[in-house]
N, C-alpha and C positions, 0 to 999 in steps of 0.2 A: 503493499499500500504505500509506503514511505517512497520507494522508487518511483512508483507511478506518479505521485504527487510532484516529485522532483522533476520528473520528465515533463509533467504537464506545465509547470512552472517555467521550466526551460524553453518549452516551445511556445508558450505565450510570450515570454520575453523576446525570443527571436522574432516572433510576428510583430511585436510592437516596434522593435528597433527597425525591422524591415519596412513596416508601414511609414515610419518616421522618415527614413531614408527616401523612399519612394515619394512621399508628399514633398519632401524639399526639392528633390530633382523635378518634380512637375512644377511645384511653385516657381523655381528658378526659369524653367522654360517658358512659364506664362507670366513672367515679371512684368512684361509690358500691360498685360491685361489686369493684373493685381494692381499696378501702379494707377491704372485708369479707374479701377473701383475704388482705390484709396482717395484719389483726387474727387471723385464723385461724391463720396461719403462726407469729404470735408466741406465741400461747396454745399451740400444738403444741409449739414448741420449748421453752417453759417447763416442761411437765410431761413431756417425752420422758425424761428421765433416771429418773423414778419408774415410768414404763412400762416402760422397759429394765430396770430392777431387777426388777420383778414378773416379767417374763417369765422371768428366772433361775429362778424358782420354778414353771415351767410355767403361769402365767397368760397366756391369750391377750391379744394387745395391745389388742384391742377392749375386753375385760372390764377390762384394766388401766386404760386410760383412762377407762371409765366409772366405775370404782370411785374415781378419783383425782378426777374431777370431782364426784361425789357427796360425797366427804369435803370438798372445798373449798367447795361449795355449803351443806353441812351447818355448817361452822364459820361461814360468813358470816352464815347465818340465826341461829345462836347468838348470836354477837357483836351482831347487829342487835337481837335480842330482848333482849339484856342491857342494852346501853347505848344503842340506838337512840332509845328515848322520851327519854332525858336529853339526848341530842345534838340532837333535833329540837326540844325545849322551849327550850333554852338558845339555838340558832340564830334560833328565832322571836322570843325575847325580844330578841336583839341586833338583829334587823331592825326590831322595833317601836320600840326605843329608839334606833335610828340617828341620826334628826334631832335629838332631843334631845342625843345625845352629840356629835354634830358641832358644835351650837351651844355646847355647854359647852367643846369643845376649842378652838373659835376665841375664845372669851370669854378661857379660860385663857391661850392663847398671847398675845392681845393684853395680858392683865395681866403676864405675863413680860416682854414686849418694854417696856412702859411702866416696870416696875421696872428693867430692865436699862438703860434709856436715860434715867435721871433727869436726867442732865447734858446730854442732847441732845434736848429735848422736840420741836424743830422737826423732826428727823430721824424721830421716832416718827410724829409727825402726818402727814407726808408719806407714809410707809409705809402707814398705815391710811386715808389719803385713796385711795391706788391700790388698796388692798385693802379691797373693799366686802363687810364682814363680813354685812350683811343680805343681800346678794345671794347669798353663799356658803351661809348658811343656807337661803335660799329655793330654791337649786339643789339642795341636800341633800333638802328636803322633796318637790320636784317628782321627784327622780330616785327616791325611795323609792315615790312614787306610781305612777311608770312601772313599776317593778319589779313592783308588785302587779298592775297592770293587764295586764303581759305574763305573768302567772303561768301563764295557759293555755298560752300559746305555749311556756314553759318546760317545762311538764308533758308537753306533746306531744313536745318533743325528748327529753326524759328517757326516755318511753315508746318513742320510736323508737330510741334507743341502746341500751336494754334488749333490744329485739327483735333489734337488730343483734348484741349480744352473744350473745344465745341461739343466732342462727343460726351464729355464729363458733364457738361451743362445739361445735355438731353437726358443721360442717366441719372443725374441728381434730381431732375425733374420728374422722372418716373417714381424715384425713391420718395419724393415728398407727396406726390398725388397718391399713393397707396402705401404709405408708411407703417399703417397698423397692420396690413396684411403681411408685409415684408417682415416686420418685426417677430409677429407671431410665427411665422414659418421659420424664422431664424433661431429662435429660442427652442422650438420642437426638436432641433438637431442634438440638444443636450439630453442626457437622461434625468429622470427625476431623482432629486429635488433641485438639481442645478438649472433646470430650465426656468423655475420659477425665480431662483436667485439672480440668474443673469439677466432675466426680463426685467427685474426690479432696477438694475443698474443702468440699462439702457437710456432712459431719460437724462441722468447725470452725465453719462458718458457723452451723449450729443451735446449737452450744455457745455462741457468743458471744451470739446473740440471747437464747437462754434465759436464760444467766447475767446478762445485763444487767437484764432484767425481774425475775428472781428477787431479785437485788441491790437493785434500786430499791424493790421492796415491802417488803424486810427493813428497809431504811433508813427509808422512809416510816412503817411501823408503829412502829419504835423511836421516831421523833422525835414522832409523834403521842402515844405514852405519856409520852415525858419532858416534852413541851410541856404536857400536861395535868397532870401531878403537879406541875411547876415553877410553873405559873399558880395552882395551889391553894395551895402555900406562900407565893406573893407576895400572896395575899388577893384573888384573882379568882375565887373558888369558884362564883359565879353563872353564869360563863362558860367556866370552865376546860375542861370536858369537850368543849363546842362548839368552842372554839378549838384545842384539841388535834386535833379531827377535822378541822378545817379545815387546820391546819399540815400533818396527815399527807396529805391528799388533794392539796394544793397542791404538797407536796414531790415528788410523782410527777412534776412538770414540772422537769428540770433547771434550774439557774441562776435562772430566774426565779419559781419556785415558792416558795422560802423568803421572798422579799421580799413576795410576795403573800400568803402566810400570816401574816407580821408586822403587816399593815396594820391588820386588825381589832383586833388586841391593843393596838396603839398608840392607836386610836381609843377603846377602853375605858379605857385607862390614863390618858390625857392629863386628863380631868376630875378624876380622884382626886389631882392634884398632882405637882409636878416629882420627888420621890422616887420615886413609882411608875413614873413614865415612866422615870427613869434605870434603875431595877431592870428593867423590861421589856426596854428596849433592851440592857441588859447580859446579860440572860438570853438573849434570842434571838441576840446576838452570841456568846455562848459555845456554844450548841447548834449554830449554823451553822459555827463552826470546827471543832467536834468532827465534824461531818458531813464538811467539806470535807477535813480533814486525817487523819481516822481512818476512818470509816465507808465514805465513798466509795471511798477507795483499797483498802481491805480487800474490799469487797463489791461494788462496781460497776467501779471503774477497771481491775481486774486482767482483767475479762471483756470490756471495750470495746475497748481497744487504739487509741483514736482521741484525737487531740489536743483538749483542752478547748474551743478555739476551734472545731473543726469540730463538735463536739457542740453549742455554742451556735448554730451556724449552721444545724444540722440542726434544732433546736428552733424556730428562728424561722421556717424555711422550710417546716417542717411545719405551724406554726400559720397561716402565710399561705396556705397551699394548702388545708389539710384541717381547719382550724380547730383547737380545743383537743385533739381527739382525736390530730390530727398531732403535737402537741407530745410525745405519749406514744408513738406507734407509729414515728415516722420515725427517732429516734436509734438503736434497736436495729437497724432495718434498715440505717443507715449503718455501724453496728458490725459487721453481716454482710458488707455490701459491701466493708469495708476489708479482709477476709481475701482476696477476689479480688485487689484491687489490691495488696496486700502480696506475695502467693505468686505470682501470675501475671504481675505487672509489675516490682515494686521489687527483689524478691530476684533474679530472672534477670538484671535490668539491673546490679545490683552485681556479680552473679558474672561477668557479661561484661567489666565495667570492670576487675576484678581480673586478669582473664586477657588 
């Protein structure tokens, strides 16, 4: 009897491992579809409160979702028509001038180092012997040319992303239109009593995912506006709107986005002299602290419920597996998954330990 039990346990363990490996392989092969579903769920959770509010006025859910998306798309089109040409012109100007700006930045940095180390000329010479200025400038030129040569590929990727976004909008619309049936069918996949436990967590999961995305969008739009206005006052009018747009887009990526958004502004500021660099660094430091200590806690932090370290790991892991879109999509899913971890494991565990 004991040997039969050990045999059955061994067979069941092998089957579980085999099923897990098979599921992982299938999931990897279907990662494009899974990513589309993940985006659709995030979109659905983001506008679900608006659809629920419209439903109180006897508006069908499908119509509420349709009107919400039409309003969002109309707003985006209006914004693009209003500032899109300016943003595009300034970004194109920045790309064209990038090699020259980098050369000036390296030259200016060399001048600062020489003036700072007048009493240590040997040290400065050693530093710039190691730092091949011409090589850096040549690399910048080559990189810019490579970006231009790859513009067709980049355009194709953008079109593919837009197509995926359109599909995700349609799928999320179906999810919102028949959400009760979909959630009921989903929880039935779990054995009793886990079906009821998981079903009870779905509203909070949706609330966290949607709250994260809405908060992140509001923060990014706010920082884009503040960055554009601030850089205009600092004297960078030729690039202010474009740099503000870059800051807003990169800020959608938690933690790493603000750093990425500040790099173009520093490249533009360095050739203009030390005071401009100082003011730009100070300006970005101020808005970064405003985001970290005011905007994020108010608009994002309360909806996430996840330690910042885990959020950072989610960003890095999402980028590693799914690319840049993973940095945007994975964190809200981690926030939703934290609901299951808290309510189905941590809280019951703490209650058992108390009693």
